[in-house]
C-alpha positions in Angstrom: 33.5 18.4 9.0 30.3 17.0 10.6 26.9 16.4 9.1 23.6 15.1 10.0 21.1 13.1 7.7 17.6 12.2 8.7 17.1 8.4 8.0 15.0 5.4 9.5 15.1 1.8 10.8 12.3 -0.9 11.1 11.6 -1.8 14.6 8.6 -4.5 14.6 6.2 -3.4 11.8 6.8 0.5 12.4 9.7 2.5 11.8 11.7 5.0 14.0 13.7 8.0 13.0 17.4 7.4 13.0 19.9 10.4 12.8 23.2 9.6 10.6 25.9 11.7 12.0 29.2 11.7 9.9 32.4 13.0 10.7 35.8 13.3 8.7 39.2 14.5 9.3 42.7 13.9 8.1 44.5 11.4 10.1 47.9 9.7 9.7 46.0 6.2 10.1 42.9 6.2 7.9 39.9 4.2 9.4 35.9 3.8 8.7 33.8 3.2 11.8 30.2 2.9 12.2 28.8 3.0 15.7 25.4 3.1 17.3 24.5 -0.5 17.8 24.9 -1.5 14.1 23.9 -5.0 13.1 26.2 -6.8 10.7 24.2 -5.9 7.7 24.7 -2.1 8.7 28.4 -2.7 9.5 28.9 -4.0 5.9 27.6 -0.7 4.5 31.2 0.8 4.4 32.0 -2.2 1.9 29.2 -1.1 -0.4 29.6 2.8 0.2 33.4 2.9 -0.7 33.2 1.2 -4.0 29.9 3.2 -4.8 31.8 6.4 -4.3 34.8 5.6 -6.3 32.6 4.1 -9.2 30.8 7.3 -9.5 33.9 9.4 -9.7 33.6 11.0 -6.5 36.6 9.1 -5.1 37.2 8.3 -1.4 40.2 9.9 0.1 42.2 8.4 2.9 40.6 9.9 6.0 39.2 9.1 9.4 35.6 8.5 9.1 33.1 8.0 11.9 29.5 7.4 11.3 27.2 7.4 14.3 23.5 6.3 14.3 21.5 8.0 16.7 20.0 7.2 19.1 22.7 4.9 20.0 21.0 2.5 22.4 18.5 1.1 19.6 19.7 -1.7 17.5 19.9 -0.7 13.8 19.2 -3.3 11.2 19.0 -3.5 7.3 20.7 -2.1 4.3 18.8 1.1 4.1 21.6 3.3 5.9 23.9 3.0 2.7 22.5 5.9 0.9 22.4 8.3 3.8 26.1 7.4 5.0 27.3 7.9 1.5 25.5 11.2 1.1 26.9 12.4 4.6 30.4 11.5 3.7 30.5 13.4 0.5 29.0 16.5 2.4 31.5 16.1 5.1 34.2 16.1 2.4 32.7 19.2 0.8 32.4 17.5 -2.6 28.7 18.2 -2.7 26.6 21.2 -1.5 23.2 19.7 -1.1 20.6 22.8 -0.3 17.7 20.5 0.5 19.4 18.1 2.9 17.6 19.3 6.0 14.0 19.0 4.4 14.2 15.2 3.2 14.9 11.6 4.7 17.1 9.5 2.9 17.1 5.5 2.7 18.3 3.1 0.3 20.9 0.2 -0.5 23.7 0.9 -2.8 25.2 -1.4 -5.3 28.9 -1.3 -5.8 28.3 0.5 -9.1 26.3 3.5 -7.1 22.8 2.2 -8.2 20.1 2.7 -5.5 18.3 -0.6 -4.7 15.2 -1.5 -3.2 14.8 -2.3 0.7 12.1 -3.6 2.9 9.6 -1.9 5.0 9.4 1.4 2.8 5.7 2.1 3.8 6.4 2.3 7.7 9.5 4.3 7.0 7.5 6.9 4.9 4.7 6.9 7.7 7.5 7.7 10.2 9.1 10.5 7.9 5.6 12.1 7.7 5.3 12.0 11.4 8.9 13.8 11.6 7.3 16.5 9.8 9.8 16.4 6.6 8.9 17.9 3.3 9.8 14.9 1.5 11.7 11.3 1.2 14.2 9.9 -1.2 13.7 6.3 -1.7 14.8 3.7 -4.2 12.6 4.0 -7.5 11.5 0.5 -7.2 10.0 1.4 -3.7 8.3 4.7 -4.8 5.0 3.5 -5.6 4.6 1.8 -2.2 5.8 4.9 -0.6 3.6 7.2 -2.4 0.6 5.5 -0.9 1.1 7.9 2.3 -0.6 11.2 2.1 1.2 14.4 3.2 4.7 13.9 2.3 6.3 14.0 -1.2 8.0 10.8 -2.3 11.0 10.9 -4.9 12.2 7.7 -6.3 15.9 7.7 -7.3 17.7 5.3 -9.4 21.4 6.0 -8.4 23.4 8.0 -6.1 24.2 10.7 -8.9 20.5 11.3 -9.4 20.0 11.6 -5.4 23.0 14.1 -5.5 21.8 16.0 -8.3 18.2 16.5 -6.7 19.5 17.5 -3.3 22.0 20.4 -5.0 18.9 21.6 -6.9 20.3 20.6 -10.3 18.0 17.6 -11.1 14.4 18.2 -11.2 12.2 15.3 -10.0 8.6 14.8 -9.9 6.9 13.4 -6.7 5.5 9.7 -7.4 1.8 10.0 -7.5 -0.4 6.9 -6.7 -4.3 6.9 -6.8 -5.8 4.7 -3.9 -9.1 4.9 -5.7 -7.7 3.4 -8.7 -5.6 0.5 -6.8 -8.8 -0.3 -5.1 -10.9 0.1 -8.3 -8.6 -2.5 -10.2 -8.0 -4.8 -7.4 -7.8 -8.4 -8.8 -10.4 -10.2 -6.9 -9.8 -13.8 -6.6 -10.5 -15.6 -10.0 -11.3 -18.5 -7.7 -15.2 -18.9 -7.6 -17.2 -21.0 -5.7 -19.4 -21.4 -8.6 -16.6 -23.8 -9.9 -16.9 -26.0 -6.8 -19.3 -29.1 -7.7 -21.4 -30.4 -5.0 -20.5 -29.5 -1.3 -23.3 -27.3 -0.9 -23.5 -27.7 3.0 -19.7 -27.1 3.3 -20.1 -23.8 1.2 -23.0 -22.7 3.4 -20.7 -23.6 6.4 -18.0 -21.5 5.1 -20.4 -18.5 4.3 -21.4 -18.7 8.0 -17.9 -18.7 9.1 -16.9 -15.8 6.9 -20.1 -13.6 8.0 -19.4 -14.0 11.8 -15.6 -14.2 11.7 -15.7 -17.7 12.9 -12.8 -20.0 13.0 -13.6 -23.5 11.0 -12.3 -26.8 10.8 -13.1 -29.1 7.6 -13.2 -32.9 8.2 -13.0 -35.1 5.3 -11.3 -37.8 3.1 -8.5 -37.1 0.6 -9.6 -35.5 -2.4 -12.9 -34.3 -1.2 -12.2 -30.6 -2.0 -10.9 -29.2 1.5 -8.0 -27.1 0.3 -10.2 -25.9 -2.9 -13.0 -24.7 -0.8 -10.6 -22.9 1.7 -8.7 -21.1 -1.1 -12.0 -19.3 -2.2 -12.8 -17.9 1.1 -11.0 -14.7 0.7 -12.9 -13.9 -2.3 -16.4 -13.7 -0.1 -14.8 -11.7 2.7 -15.9 -8.2 2.7 -13.5 -5.8 0.8 -10.6 -4.3 2.6 -10.9 -0.7 4.0 -7.9 1.7 3.4 -6.9 1.4 7.0 -6.8 -2.7 7.0 -4.9 -2.4 3.7 -2.2 -0.1 5.0 -1.6 -2.3 8.2 -1.6 -5.3 5.9 0.8 -3.7 3.7 3.2 -2.8 6.3 3.4 -6.3 7.6 4.2 -7.4 4.0 6.5 -4.7 3.3 9.0 -5.4 6.3 8.9 -9.0 5.5 9.7 -8.5 2.0 6.7 -10.2 0.8 5.0 -7.2 -1.2 5.1 -7.8 -5.0 7.5 -5.6 -6.7 4.8 -4.1 -9.0 2.1 -3.7 -5.8 1.8 -0.5 -4.1 -0.9 -1.7 -1.4 -2.1 -5.1 -0.5 -5.8 -4.6 -1.4 -6.9 -8.1 -1.3 -7.3 -10.0 1.7 -4.2 -12.4 2.1 -4.5 -16.1 2.0 -1.5 -18.1 3.8 -1.1 -21.9 3.7 2.3 -22.9 5.5 3.2 -26.5 5.3 2.9 -28.6 8.3 6.6 -28.7 8.7 6.6 -24.9 9.7 8.6 -24.2 13.1 6.8 -22.3 15.8 9.1 -19.1 15.2 8.1 -19.2 11.5 4.4 -19.5 12.2 4.1 -17.0 15.2 7.0 -14.7 14.3 10.4 -14.0 16.3 14.0 -14.3 15.7 17.0 -12.5 17.0 15.6 -9.4 15.5 11.8 -10.1 15.7 9.9 -10.3 12.4 6.3 -11.1 11.7 5.3 -14.8 11.2 2.6 -16.4 9.0 -0.1 -15.5 11.5 0.8 -12.0 10.9 1.1 -12.1 7.2 -2.4 -13.5 7.4 -3.8 -10.5 9.3 -7.1 -9.2 8.1 -7.3 -12.4 5.8 -7.3 -16.2 6.0 -4.7 -18.7 7.5 -5.2 -22.0 6.3 -3.8 -25.1 8.1 -3.9 -28.2 6.0 -3.7 -31.5 7.8 -3.9 -30.0 11.2 -3.0 -33.0 13.2 0.3 -33.2 11.2 1.4 -29.8 12.7 3.8 -30.2 15.7 2.1 -29.7 19.0 4.3 -27.0 20.1 3.6 -25.1 16.9 -0.3 -25.6 17.4 0.1 -24.3 21.1 1.6 -21.0 20.4 -1.5 -20.2 18.2 -3.5 -19.8 21.2 -2.7 -16.2 21.8 -3.1 -14.8 18.4 -6.5 -16.5 17.9 -7.7 -15.4 21.0 -6.4 -11.7 21.3 -5.7 -11.0 17.5 -2.0 -10.0 18.3 1.2 -11.6 18.8 3.6 -10.4 21.5 7.3 -11.4 21.3 9.4 -10.5 24.3 13.2 -10.2 24.2 15.6 -9.2 26.8 15.9 -5.7 25.6 12.5 -5.2 24.2 9.0 -6.4 23.6 7.5 -6.1 20.1 3.6 -6.6 19.3 2.6 -7.8 15.7 -1.2 -7.8 14.7 -3.0 -11.1 13.8 -6.4 -10.8 13.4 -7.1 -13.6 11.0 -10.0 -16.2 10.2 -8.6 -19.7 10.7 -9.5 -22.4 8.3 -8.1 -25.8 9.2 -8.5 -29.2 7.5 -8.1 -32.7 8.8 -9.0 -36.4 7.7 -11.3 -38.1 9.9 -8.7 -40.8 10.9 -5.1 -41.7 10.2 -5.8 -43.3 6.9 -8.5 -40.8 6.1 -11.8 -42.8 5.1 -13.5 -43.3 8.5 -17.2 -43.0 8.0 -16.5 -42.4 4.3 -18.2 -44.4 1.2 -15.4 -43.9 -1.2 -15.4 -46.9 -3.4 -12.3 -49.0 -2.9 -11.2 -47.2 0.3 -12.3 -48.8 3.3 -11.2 -47.4 6.8 -8.8 -49.8 8.6 -8.2 -47.7 11.6 -9.1 -49.0 15.0 -11.2 -46.8 17.8 -8.1 -46.1 19.7 -6.3 -45.1 16.8 -8.8 -42.4 15.6 -9.2 -41.1 19.3 -5.4 -40.7 19.2 -5.2 -39.0 15.9 -8.1 -36.6 16.9 -6.5 -35.9 20.3 -3.4 -34.5 18.6 -5.6 -31.1 18.5 -5.5 -29.9 22.0 -8.7 -29.0 23.9 -7.7 -25.4 24.5 -7.2 -25.1 20.6 -10.3 -26.6 19.6 -12.2 -24.4 22.1 -11.2 -21.5 19.9 -12.7 -23.2 16.6 -16.4 -22.4 16.4 -17.5 -24.5 13.4 -16.5 -28.2 12.7 -18.0 -29.3 9.4 -17.6 -32.8 7.6 -16.7 -32.5 3.7 -17.7 -35.7 2.1 -16.6 -37.1 -1.0 -18.1 -35.9 -4.1 -20.2 -38.4 -6.0 -19.5 -39.1 -9.5 -23.0 -37.8 -10.6 -21.8 -34.2 -9.1 -18.6 -34.4 -10.8 -19.7 -35.2 -14.2 -22.5 -32.6 -14.5 -22.0 -28.6 -15.0 -21.2 -26.5 -12.0 -24.4 -25.3 -10.1 -24.8 -23.0 -7.3 -23.9 -19.3 -6.3 -20.9 -17.2 -7.4 -18.6 -15.6 -5.3 -19.9 -12.2 -5.5 -23.2 -13.1 -4.7 -22.3 -14.8 -1.5 -20.2 -11.8 -0.6 -23.1 -9.5 -0.9 -24.9 -11.2 1.9 -21.8 -11.4 4.0 -21.5 -7.8 3.8 -25.2 -7.2 4.8 -24.5 -9.5 7.8 -21.3 -7.5 8.7 -23.2 -4.3 8.6 -25.7 -5.8 11.1 -23.0 -6.7 13.5 -20.8 -3.6 13.2 -24.1 -1.6 14.2 -24.7 -4.0 17.0 -21.5 -3.7 18.3 -21.0 0.0 17.7 -20.6 0.8 21.6 -18.7 -2.1 22.4 -14.9 -2.0 22.4 -12.9 -4.3 20.6 -15.6 -6.6 19.1 -16.4 -6.3 15.4 -17.9 -9.8 14.9 -20.2 -12.5 16.4 -17.1 -14.6 17.0 -15.6 -12.0 19.4 -18.7 -12.2 21.9 -18.2 -13.5 25.4 -20.9 -14.8 27.9 -22.4 -11.2 29.0 -22.6 -10.3 25.1 -24.4 -13.6 24.3 -26.9 -12.8 27.3 -27.6 -9.2 25.6 -27.4 -9.9 22.0 -28.6 -13.5 21.6 -32.4 -13.6 22.4 -33.6 -17.3 22.4 -37.0 -18.4 22.5 -38.6 -21.3 24.6 -38.6 -23.5 21.5 -34.9 -22.8 20.6 -34.0 -23.5 24.3 -35.7 -26.8 24.0 -33.9 -27.9 20.8 -30.7 -26.6 22.3 -31.2 -28.8 25.4 -32.0 -31.8 23.3 -29.0 -31.4 21.2 -26.6 -31.1 24.2 -28.2 -34.3 25.8 -29.2 -36.3 23.1 -26.3 -35.8 20.6 -23.6 -35.7 23.4 -22.4 -32.4 22.5 -19.7 -31.1 25.1 -20.2 -28.2 27.5 -17.7 -26.1 25.3 -20.1 -26.4 22.3 -23.0 -24.4 24.1 -21.5 -21.0 23.7 -20.3 -21.9 20.3 -23.6 -22.8 18.9 -25.3 -19.7 20.0 -22.8 -17.6 18.5 -22.9 -19.3 15.2 -26.6 -19.3 15.5 -26.4 -15.5 15.9 -24.5 -15.4 12.6 -26.9 -17.7 10.8 -29.9 -15.1 12.1 -28.1 -12.2 10.8 -27.6 -13.9 7.3 -31.4 -14.5 7.5 -32.0 -10.8 8.6 -33.8 -12.0 11.7 -33.4 -10.0 15.1 -34.0 -13.3 17.2 -32.4 -16.4 17.0 -35.2 -19.1 15.7 -35.1 -22.9 16.1 -34.1 -23.4 12.6 -30.8 -21.1 13.3 -30.1 -23.5 16.5 -30.6 -26.7 14.3 -28.3 -25.5 11.7 -25.6 -24.2 14.2 -25.8 -27.8 15.8 -24.7 -29.5 12.6 -21.4 -27.4 12.7 -20.2 -29.2 15.8 -19.0 -32.6 14.5 -15.9 -33.2 16.9 -18.2 -32.8 20.0 -20.3 -35.6 19.2 -19.9 -39.0 21.2 -19.9 -41.3 18.2 -16.6 -39.5 16.9 -14.7 -39.3 20.3 
């Protein structure tokens, strides 16, 4: 007997519909064949399906079994085909009579005992099921809350194969899983890391506020123990709250990567990713035989923090140029090309020299590096990558007087309120401009149109370029950052004080350093 069941497979961060066709017939030499470009994980389904059927007392008679996964020219990956294959075989054997089979999609991994185990990528699978016009989808019980985030389709969580069969036969009554998105966002645990707890470093906090407000990438330069990592980890808390669209896209990436927490239905807080400097270019950018998102995509709509930037391999840093510039990662293979979103705020940190204490007055630590050693160390960061970082700020060591006193300064929510106001100004400004949502995305024509600079500001900028030895690449960066500072100051025009502050955020362009 021949049966058809609707299922899905992941391609990139999206899902595509797959028709699981099952045919059984009596034959002298029994066999079990899965065709349709299955990967090894799909081929191994038969080794899970057969024991699951036997251990749930449905048996597995000797027959010729052929399972076709259509369309046959798309590679199928994952363990989510176990459940539809088992249901398809039982239907073909006429051991069950499901009355709802045509209305529902099925996905799930089977244990040898017949339990339904969770799978990766359930959110994009549910989105694809809704697009197919299905009434509902049956998913592993542990995935049900994540799937239920999608409106317009009923999601039923099943714990084992018997429960799934009972529901399809109309014997077991299951209720659709419900998730309140308003409650998810309402109870989002905002970062407990508060800027108020950081002692001193007021200029660095201000620089991070400017970076967050304008979407600027930032480089923190300071000796070991000055608080660079501590400050970076607090940045997601001052970024604007995620919209539903941002949360869904971010959740899809984390879901297909298997990074979504078991008790989470949605990534409602901006991600913070901090890969080690030994990471490979594939792990950072994404890829593999069956391309998966890398760290830059996992940081989408959040922060990517690269600690000790010069310690990363040069090849790893160079592959970051495309996602920083375009906000996406394109991975090409012989058979297909996949695009992953990668729109993140880059925060990098580094020591000022190999020993870490150049220009520092930390007691007991005197810099022993020569000028050539410092130049070689800084030059590990290529010019094209440095071009894409708008702000360079020095992070000095904190004095004992500041460490020994109670924290002073603003709390994270106060800073976030100012950033939200500046973001609204930028969204209104770029309302008619395609693909630009923050000041960091402006190019030369936008700078001429949106950045009004008076004569006094122009003179100040000229002095900065000529006297401080700032490079040509710094010119546009300074204007962009000054535009953001003016937005935070609720000023329509860029004033001299805005230019003056922006100039301070170009440490690596000064002649005394390089």
